[in-house]
SESE-129216 format. One record per residue (C-alpha): residue in three letters; x, y, z. Coordinates in steps of 0.5 Angstrom, whole numbers, padded with zeros to 4 digits, always signed. Example, Ala and Ser with C-alpha at 12.3 -4.5 7.8 and 13.67 -1.06 7.14 Angstrom:
2
ALA+0025-0009+0016SER+0027-0002+0014
END
This chain:
749
MET-0066-0044+0160ALA-0064-0039+0155LYS-0066-0040+0147PRO-0062-0038+0141VAL-0064-0032+0137ASP-0061-0030+0130LYS-0058-0023+0130LEU-0058-0021+0123HIS-0056-0014+0124LEU-0063-0013+0127LEU-0065-0006+0130VAL-0060-0002+0133PHE-0054-0005+0130ILE-0057-0003+0123ILE-0060+0004+0126LEU-0053+0005+0128SER-0049+0004+0122ILE-0053+0009+0118ILE-0054+0014+0124VAL-0054+0022+0122SER-0053+0027+0127ALA-0059+0031+0128PRO-0062+0035+0134HIS-0068+0032+0138SER-0073+0037+0136ASN-0078+0031+0136GLN-0079+0028+0143LEU-0084+0023+0140GLN-0079+0021+0135LEU-0073+0021+0140PHE-0078+0017+0145GLN-0079+0011+0140TYR-0072+0011+0138GLN-0070+0010+0145THR-0075+0005+0146LEU-0072+0001+0140VAL-0065+0001+0143ARG-0068-0002+0150ILE-0071-0007+0145GLN-0065-0008+0142GLN-0062-0009+0149LEU-0067-0014+0152LEU-0066-0018+0146ASN-0058-0018+0148TYR-0056-0016+0141PRO-0049-0012+0141SER-0047-0007+0145VAL-0048+0000+0143SER-0042+0004+0140SER-0038+0008+0145SER-0039+0014+0140PHE-0047+0013+0140ASN-0050+0020+0143THR-0057+0019+0146THR-0058+0026+0145THR-0058+0025+0137VAL-0063+0021+0134THR-0063+0017+0127ASP-0069+0018+0122PHE-0070+0010+0123CYS-0077+0011+0119ASN-0073+0011+0113ILE-0069+0005+0114GLU-0069+0001+0108PRO-0073-0006+0110THR-0069-0012+0110PRO-0071-0020+0111SER-0070-0019+0118LEU-0072-0012+0120THR-0078-0008+0117LEU-0080-0001+0120VAL-0086+0003+0118CYS-0088+0010+0120TYR-0094+0014+0118GLU-0091+0022+0120ASP-0087+0021+0126ASN-0091+0015+0129LEU-0088+0008+0128THR-0094+0004+0126GLN-0091-0003+0124LEU-0085-0007+0127HIS-0083-0013+0124ILE-0077-0017+0126ALA-0075-0024+0124GLY-0070-0029+0126ASP-0066-0034+0122ASN-0070-0041+0120ASN-0064-0044+0117ASN-0061-0046+0124ASN-0056-0040+0123ILE-0056-0038+0130ASN-0051-0033+0132GLY-0053-0031+0139GLU-0058-0032+0145LEU-0063-0029+0149ALA-0060-0027+0156HIS-0061-0032+0162ASN-0065-0027+0166PHE-0070-0025+0160SER-0077-0023+0162THR-0082-0023+0157ASP-0086-0019+0162THR-0081-0013+0161PHE-0080-0014+0154PHE-0088-0014+0152SER-0089-0008+0157THR-0083-0004+0153LEU-0087-0006+0147GLY-0093-0003+0150SER-0090+0004+0150LEU-0090+0004+0143SER-0097+0007+0143SER-0098+0008+0135LEU-0096+0001+0134LYS-0101-0003+0129VAL-0097-0009+0126LEU-0092-0013+0131SER-0089-0019+0128LEU-0083-0022+0132VAL-0082-0029+0128SER-0076-0034+0130LEU-0073-0030+0135GLY-0072-0035+0140LEU-0077-0032+0145TRP-0079-0036+0151GLY-0083-0036+0157PRO-0090-0034+0158LEU-0094-0029+0154PRO-0095-0024+0159GLY-0102-0020+0160SER-0098-0014+0159ILE-0099-0015+0152ALA-0105-0012+0153HIS-0101-0005+0153SER-0101-0005+0146SER-0108-0003+0145SER-0107-0001+0138LEU-0105-0007+0135GLU-0109-0010+0129ILE-0104-0015+0127LEU-0100-0019+0132ASN-0095-0025+0129LEU-0091-0029+0134SER-0090-0035+0131SER-0084-0040+0131ASN-0082-0038+0138TYR-0082-0042+0145LEU-0087-0038+0148SER-0091-0043+0153GLY-0096-0043+0158SER-0103-0041+0157ILE-0105-0036+0152PRO-0107-0030+0156VAL-0114-0028+0157GLN-0111-0020+0157ILE-0110-0021+0149SER-0118-0020+0149SER-0117-0013+0151LEU-0114-0012+0144ARG-0120-0010+0141ASN-0117-0007+0134LEU-0114-0014+0133GLN-0116-0017+0126THR-0110-0022+0125LEU-0107-0026+0131ILE-0102-0031+0129LEU-0099-0036+0135ASP-0096-0041+0131ASP-0091-0046+0132ASN-0090-0045+0140LYS-0091-0049+0146PHE-0097-0046+0148THR-0102-0051+0153GLY-0108-0050+0156ALA-0115-0049+0153VAL-0117-0044+0147PRO-0119-0038+0151SER-0127-0036+0151GLU-0125-0029+0152LEU-0123-0029+0144SER-0130-0028+0143LEU-0129-0021+0145LEU-0124-0019+0139GLN-0130-0017+0134VAL-0126-0015+0128LEU-0122-0021+0129SER-0121-0024+0122VAL-0115-0029+0122LEU-0114-0034+0128SER-0108-0038+0127LEU-0106-0043+0133LYS-0103-0048+0129ASN-0097-0053+0132ASN-0098-0052+0139SER-0100-0056+0145LEU-0107-0053+0146SER-0112-0058+0149GLY-0119-0058+0151PHE-0126-0056+0147LEU-0126-0051+0142PRO-0130-0045+0146VAL-0137-0044+0143SER-0136-0037+0144LEU-0132-0037+0138THR-0139-0037+0134GLY-0140-0030+0135LEU-0134-0028+0131GLN-0138-0025+0125SER-0131-0023+0122LEU-0127-0029+0122ARG-0125-0031+0115VAL-0119-0036+0117VAL-0119-0041+0123SER-0112-0045+0123LEU-0112-0050+0129SER-0108-0056+0126ALA-0103-0060+0130ASN-0105-0059+0137HIS-0109-0063+0142LEU-0116-0060+0142SER-0122-0065+0142GLY-0129-0066+0142GLU-0135-0063+0138ILE-0133-0057+0133PRO-0138-0052+0135ASP-0144-0050+0130LEU-0141-0045+0126ARG-0146-0044+0121ASN-0147-0037+0123LEU-0140-0035+0121LYS-0142-0032+0114ASN-0135-0030+0113LEU-0131-0036+0115GLN-0128-0039+0108VAL-0122-0043+0111PHE-0122-0048+0117ASP-0116-0052+0118GLY-0117-0057+0124GLN-0112-0063+0122ASP-0108-0067+0127ASN-0113-0066+0133TYR-0118-0071+0136PHE-0124-0067+0134GLY-0130-0071+0133PRO-0134-0076+0132ARG-0139-0071+0129PHE-0138-0068+0122PRO-0138-0060+0124ARG-0144-0055+0122LEU-0141-0050+0117HIS-0143-0044+0113LYS-0144-0046+0106LYS-0139-0041+0103MET-0133-0045+0106VAL-0127-0045+0101THR-0122-0050+0105LEU-0124-0055+0110VAL-0118-0059+0113LEU-0120-0064+0118ARG-0115-0069+0117ASN-0113-0074+0122ASN-0118-0073+0127ARG-0123-0078+0130PHE-0129-0076+0126GLN-0133-0083+0125PHE-0141-0081+0123GLY-0143-0081+0116LEU-0143-0075+0112ASN-0149-0071+0111PRO-0150-0071+0103ASP-0155-0065+0103GLU-0151-0061+0107LEU-0144-0062+0103ARG-0148-0061+0096SER-0149-0054+0098TYR-0142-0052+0099ASN-0142-0049+0092GLN-0135-0045+0094LEU-0131-0051+0097GLN-0125-0052+0093LYS-0121-0056+0098LEU-0124-0062+0102ASP-0119-0066+0106ILE-0123-0071+0111SER-0117-0077+0111LEU-0115-0081+0116ASN-0121-0081+0120ARG-0126-0086+0122PHE-0132-0084+0117VAL-0136-0090+0116GLY-0142-0090+0111PRO-0143-0089+0104PHE-0139-0084+0100ILE-0142-0078+0097PRO-0141-0078+0089SER-0143-0071+0088LEU-0137-0069+0092LEU-0133-0070+0085SER-0137-0065+0082LEU-0138-0060+0087PRO-0138-0053+0082SER-0131-0051+0085ILE-0128-0057+0088THR-0120-0058+0086TYR-0118-0062+0091LEU-0121-0068+0095ASP-0118-0073+0100ILE-0122-0078+0103HIS-0117-0083+0104GLY-0116-0088+0110ASN-0123-0088+0112LYS-0128-0094+0112LEU-0133-0091+0107THR-0137-0095+0102GLY-0141-0095+0096LEU-0141-0097+0089LEU-0137-0093+0084LEU-0140-0092+0077GLN-0136-0090+0070ASN-0141-0085+0068MET-0141-0081+0075SER-0139-0074+0073CYS-0133-0070+0076ASN-0131-0062+0076PRO-0126-0061+0070GLN-0122-0057+0075LEU-0121-0063+0080ALA-0113-0063+0080PHE-0112-0068+0086VAL-0117-0074+0088ASP-0115-0079+0094LEU-0120-0085+0095SER-0115-0090+0097SER-0116-0094+0103ASN-0123-0094+0104LEU-0128-0100+0102LEU-0131-0097+0095THR-0133-0102+0090GLY-0135-0102+0082TYR-0131-0098+0077LEU-0127-0092+0078PRO-0131-0086+0074SER-0128-0085+0067CYS-0128-0078+0068LEU-0122-0079+0073GLN-0119-0084+0068VAL-0117-0079+0063GLU-0110-0078+0062ALA-0108-0071+0065LYS-0102-0067+0067THR-0105-0063+0071ARG-0109-0068+0075LEU-0107-0074+0080VAL-0112-0079+0082LEU-0110-0084+0088TYR-0115-0090+0089SER-0111-0096+0092LYS-0113-0101+0097ASN-0120-0101+0095CYS-0124-0106+0092LEU-0125-0103+0085SER-0124-0107+0078ASN-0119-0102+0076GLU-0112-0106+0077GLU-0107-0100+0075GLN-0107-0099+0083GLU-0107-0105+0088GLN-0114-0107+0090HIS-0116-0112+0095PRO-0121-0117+0093SER-0128-0116+0093ASN-0130-0120+0099PHE-0125-0116+0103CYS-0129-0110+0102GLN-0136-0113+0104ASN-0133-0117+0110GLU-0130-0110+0113ALA-0137-0106+0111LEU-0140-0112+0115ALA-0135-0111+0121VAL-0136-0104+0121LYS-0144-0104+0122VAL-0143-0109+0128LEU-0137-0105+0131PRO-0137-0098+0129HIS-0131-0096+0134LYS-0127-0101+0131GLN-0119-0099+0131LYS-0116-0099+0124ASN-0111-0104+0123LYS-0103-0103+0122SER-0104-0105+0114SER-0110-0100+0113TYR-0106-0094+0117ALA-0099-0096+0113SER-0103-0096+0106SER-0107-0090+0107VAL-0101-0086+0107VAL-0100-0087+0100GLY-0101-0081+0096GLY-0103-0077+0102THR-0097-0072+0103VAL-0101-0066+0101GLY-0103-0062+0107GLY-0103-0055+0110ILE-0106-0048+0108ALA-0102-0042+0106VAL-0103-0039+0112VAL-0096-0036+0113GLY-0094-0036+0106ALA-0092-0044+0107VAL-0090-0047+0100LEU-0094-0053+0098LEU-0091-0059+0095VAL-0094-0066+0093VAL-0091-0073+0092LYS-0094-0078+0087LYS-0093-0085+0089VAL-0096-0090+0084TYR-0095-0097+0084ASN-0092-0101+0079LYS-0096-0107+0077ASN-0090-0111+0074ASN-0085-0110+0080ASN-0089-0108+0086LYS-0084-0102+0087VAL-0086-0095+0088GLU-0084-0090+0083THR-0084-0083+0086THR-0085-0077+0081SER-0085-0070+0083THR-0092-0067+0081ARG-0091-0060+0084PHE-0094-0057+0078ILE-0101-0060+0079LEU-0102-0055+0085GLU-0100-0049+0080ASN-0107-0051+0077VAL-0111-0051+0084SER-0114-0045+0086THR-0110-0043+0093ILE-0113-0038+0098ASN-0109-0032+0097THR-0114-0028+0101VAL-0111-0032+0107LYS-0104-0030+0105LEU-0106-0023+0104LEU-0109-0023+0111SER-0104-0027+0115ASP-0097-0026+0112ALA-0094-0020+0116ARG-0089-0018+0111TYR-0094-0018+0105ILE-0099-0014+0110SER-0093-0009+0111GLU-0091-0008+0104THR-0099-0007+0102MET-0099-0002+0108LYS-0093+0001+0106MET-0096+0003+0099GLY-0099+0008+0102ALA-0094+0011+0107SER-0092+0017+0102LEU-0098+0020+0104PRO-0100+0024+0109ALA-0103+0021+0115TYR-0111+0020+0115ARG-0114+0025+0119THR-0120+0029+0121PHE-0121+0036+0118THR-0125+0041+0120LEU-0131+0044+0116ASP-0127+0051+0116GLU-0121+0048+0113LEU-0125+0045+0107LYS-0129+0052+0106GLU-0122+0055+0106ALA-0119+0050+0101THR-0125+0051+0096ASP-0127+0058+0098CYS-0133+0057+0101PHE-0135+0051+0096ASP-0135+0056+0091SER-0137+0054+0084SER-0130+0055+0081SER-0128+0049+0085PHE-0134+0045+0083MET-0131+0039+0079CYS-0137+0034+0078ASP-0144+0031+0081ALA-0143+0024+0084SER-0148+0019+0087HIS-0151+0022+0094GLY-0147+0029+0093GLN-0142+0033+0089ILE-0134+0033+0088TYR-0130+0039+0089LYS-0123+0041+0088GLY-0119+0044+0094LYS-0112+0047+0096LEU-0110+0046+0103THR-0106+0051+0107ASP-0100+0047+0106GLY-0101+0047+0098THR-0103+0040+0097LEU-0109+0039+0092VAL-0115+0035+0094ALA-0121+0032+0092ILE-0127+0033+0097ARG-0133+0029+0096SER-0139+0030+0100LEU-0144+0025+0101LYS-0151+0026+0104MET-0153+0021+0109SER-0160+0021+0113LYS-0159+0022+0120LYS-0164+0016+0121SER-0158+0012+0120SER-0154+0009+0126PRO-0148+0014+0128HIS-0144+0008+0130MET-0145+0005+0122TYR-0142+0012+0120THR-0136+0011+0125TYR-0135+0004+0122HIS-0135+0006+0115ILE-0130+0012+0116GLU-0125+0007+0119LEU-0126+0003+0113ILE-0125+0009+0109SER-0119+0011+0113LYS-0115+0004+0110LEU-0116+0006+0103ARG-0109+0008+0102HIS-0105+0004+0096SER-0100+0006+0091ASN-0105+0004+0085LEU-0111+0008+0089VAL-0113+0015+0089SER-0113+0014+0097ALA-0117+0017+0102LEU-0113+0023+0106GLY-0119+0024+0111HIS-0126+0026+0113CYS-0131+0032+0116LEU-0138+0031+0119ASP-0143+0036+0118PHE-0150+0037+0119SER-0155+0040+0113LEU-0157+0047+0115ASP-0163+0046+0110ASP-0165+0040+0113PRO-0164+0038+0120SER-0165+0030+0118ILE-0159+0030+0114SER-0152+0030+0116ILE-0146+0031+0111ILE-0140+0027+0111TYR-0134+0030+0107LEU-0129+0025+0104ILE-0122+0028+0102PHE-0118+0024+0097GLU-0112+0025+0093TYR-0113+0030+0087ALA-0111+0026+0081PRO-0111+0031+0075ASN-0108+0027+0070GLU-0110+0023+0064THR-0114+0017+0063LEU-0111+0010+0061ARG-0116+0011+0055SER-0113+0017+0053PHE-0106+0013+0052ILE-0109+0008+0048SER-0114+0011+0043GLY-0112+0018+0044PRO-0109+0022+0039GLY-0102+0023+0043TYR-0097+0018+0046LYS-0099+0011+0046LEU-0097+0006+0051THR-0093+0000+0049TRP-0095-0007+0049VAL-0091-0008+0056GLN-0093-0001+0058ARG-0100-0004+0057ILE-0099-0010+0061ALA-0096-0006+0066ALA-0102-0002+0067ALA-0107-0008+0067ILE-0102-0011+0073ALA-0103-0004+0077ILE-0110-0004+0076VAL-0111-0011+0078LYS-0107-0010+0084GLY-0111-0004+0086VAL-0117-0009+0086GLN-0114-0014+0090PHE-0112-0009+0095LEU-0120-0007+0095HIS-0122-0014+0096THR-0117-0016+0101GLY-0113-0011+0104ILE-0118-0008+0109VAL-0123-0012+0112PRO-0129-0013+0110GLY-0127-0012+0103VAL-0129-0007+0098PHE-0133-0011+0092SER-0137-0009+0086ASN-0133-0003+0084ASN-0136-0001+0077LEU-0129-0001+0074LYS-0128+0003+0068ILE-0122+0005+0064THR-0124+0012+0064ASP-0123+0012+0072VAL-0116+0009+0071LEU-0111+0015+0071LEU-0104+0015+0069ASP-0099+0021+0072GLU-0093+0023+0068ASN-0089+0017+0070PHE-0095+0013+0067HIS-0096+0011+0075VAL-0103+0008+0075LYS-0108+0010+0080ILE-0116+0008+0080ASN-0120+0014+0081SER-0127+0011+0083TYR-0129+0005+0087ASN-0134+0003+0091LEU-0134+0007+0098PRO-0136+0003+0104LEU-0141+0008+0106LEU-0145+0006+0099ALA-0143-0001+0099GLU-0149-0004+0101ALA-0153-0002+0095ARG-0148-0006+0090GLY-0147-0012+0095LYS-0141-0017+0095ASP-0139-0019+0088ASP-0131-0020+0087LYS-0133-0023+0080SER-0136-0017+0077ASP-0130-0013+0078VAL-0126-0019+0074TYR-0131-0018+0069ASP-0130-0010+0069ILE-0122-0012+0068GLY-0124-0016+0062ILE-0127-0010+0059ILE-0121-0006+0060LEU-0117-0011+0057ILE-0121-0011+0051GLU-0119-0004+0050ILE-0112-0005+0052ILE-0112-0011+0046VAL-0116-0007+0040GLY-0114+0000+0042ARG-0120+0003+0041PRO-0126+0005+0046ILE-0131+0000+0048THR-0137+0005+0050SER-0143+0000+0050LYS-0145-0007+0052ASN-0147-0009+0045VAL-0140-0007+0043VAL-0137-0011+0048VAL-0141-0017+0046LEU-0138-0016+0039VAL-0131-0015+0040LYS-0131-0021+0045ASP-0134-0025+0039LEU-0129-0023+0035LEU-0123-0025+0040GLN-0126-0032+0040VAL-0126-0033+0033ASN-0119-0030+0032ILE-0116-0033+0037GLY-0114-0039+0034THR-0108-0037+0029ASP-0102-0032+0030GLU-0104-0029+0024ALA-0111-0028+0026ARG-0109-0025+0033LYS-0105-0020+0029SER-0111-0018+0025ILE-0115-0015+0031VAL-0109-0013+0036ASP-0108-0005+0036PRO-0104-0003+0030ALA-0100+0001+0034VAL-0097-0005+0038MET-0098-0010+0033ASN-0090-0011+0031GLU-0088-0011+0038CYS-0092-0016+0042SER-0090-0023+0042ASP-0095-0028+0039GLU-0095-0032+0046SER-0096-0026+0050LEU-0102-0023+0046LYS-0105-0030+0046ARG-0105-0031+0053MET-0108-0024+0054MET-0114-0025+0049GLU-0115-0032+0053LEU-0115-0028+0060CYS-0120-0023+0057LEU-0125-0028+0054ARG-0125-0032+0061CYS-0126-0025+0065LEU-0132-0024+0060SER-0135-0031+0061ASN-0143-0030+0062GLU-0142-0035+0068PRO-0139-0031+0074LYS-0136-0038+0077ASP-0132-0039+0070ARG-0129-0033+0071PRO-0122-0033+0074SER-0120-0030+0081VAL-0117-0024+0082GLU-0111-0027+0084ASP-0111-0032+0078THR-0112-0026+0073LEU-0106-0022+0076TRP-0102-0029+0075ASN-0103-0029+0068LEU-0102-0022+0067GLN-0095-0023+0070PHE-0094-0029+0066ALA-0096-0025+0059THR-0090-0020+0061GLN-0085-0026+0062ILE-0087-0029+0055GLN-0086-0022+0052GLY-0079-0021+0056LEU-0077-0027+0053LYS-0078-0025+0046GLU-0075-0018+0047ASN-0069-0022+0050ASN-0068-0026+0044GLN-0068-0020+0039GLU-0063-0017+0043ALA-0059-0023+0043LEU-0059-0023+0035
END
């Protein structure tokens, strides 16, 4: 039976509307264009106009992206294809009755340079065929919200470059293929809301690059394999399955763990859970856990969300127990807890929601059982550990448990607060969406798995020439045989030269001397990462060349070719003698810096951290467009380690210069100015006394205060107290909005 699909002027309908006649001199472009026409026909979109001439080809690479269609090219190669249907049931068409997924995906496979394929909500039905393996260059595959059925084909394991696999919201059955373990660079695996069954294959424990695993709403069962060796795994969502009975073994760097509504029942391991220092969200609700509740969960260093409701956890709570101040959501309801709700959870806070009904606590603000109820139930649990929950237990456990899911494909999180009114026993419903605004979200997940976001991120480097391998002769010609006149400066492991390619393009050529003892495979691996360093706020990589030193055969030389950036630094526009940036321009520059850092952390896998950022490495062109000129190259990354909060600290130093308008040249000066900010942040007059006089009269008090607060947080001596890069970006954007309100009000006057 054919399934509906939204036209939304997809593909050729859009292309045909902007056709520009041109000779088909480029056979590759013509072939890709004809392939898109074939895809349009297979999807049963409107017939091709009678005036259409297949001997002419439109420049489809320059089509403006829409919510339903995005095409991205590098040079003449189509590298990304995003087609999205309508999720609002505004359906105008349907697939042909003879639609064949095998023919459809075989056609897609002829686009040999395709790296990103996103086909969402198109009504695709039938099995996912083995011909998906023809798209061998794919790095991101998103087929969510369709009607694809049958088993996940083992041929998908042939896509050895695949980093993100999203098959959410389909009708897949059968087991999770053990062959997925062959996808050694896989970072995101999302199979939620299907009908998959059986055990999770042990072979997945070999996927060292995995960061996100989302398996919710399937029929999976049995023990979760030991995942302690997956050191990069940050998010595991296994809710609404039949996993159990033992709590899974995971690496201590977990950030989000959701095991809601499964069959776990054995006691929690307190020693193991206490080691989860980066855990922000833990949801083990609606299981069969017995044994004592672990109070230290409330005070984990990073915890912001804790849901244990609907279990049989026992224990005596004390008022003097400690809590993490950032804990925004706690649901202890429908357990067997006694004593008093800890004082730290009773403090009134607009940014915290605490639910604890259906226990035996002495607090009566939310409905409690009599104390003997919990005693009797606890004894019954010991005798009958597999006892089923009764209906009233299930009904009450739903209260406050409406927050769930992970933002794997950009879903919006909503929470509903239900509080018992002691006087009339009615339930008051209050919107508490603002609570989640202060809960740290896993933006790494969104960056890796939201196909549209990835499209926009990759398009930021689309204006650059394609990354390629250069010959040594090309580099010698560009630099006049590396003449001293082309020498720019010394850098770690080598030198930097200015060059001019035969087409007139100016480039910066960085030489790196590497020992031959290092594995050639590691060279290839790191160069592949460097090839992805292409973003509008970075001085981007254009190519590389590998050579060997004639003086020392044990040394190999890698030449890395980057954009040439001859412009002035951000410091020169803040404290220099010429034009000074306005307050809004300064915040915009900071936003661009953070976006560049965000791409370094999450735009490639693995991310690039500890970049030793300096304001003198931030360049501005004639249009004040920001580019970061120096960052931690993957070839050298081992020496610095993985530390995202060190980059946040460096951003804080740059914010100091933006605010006070004078160079910060040493650590001692940083400490002095930081103290000055701390002392003067309290009042508008004091804040104005330390801001750069060049912008003192234009910046709003609230915008300046927000910038100073953010700066102090970034400069915290404790890395765990510094904001994430995503939080930093949000606060900068908010400071811009506040400033905009002031300017709008002034215009109104």
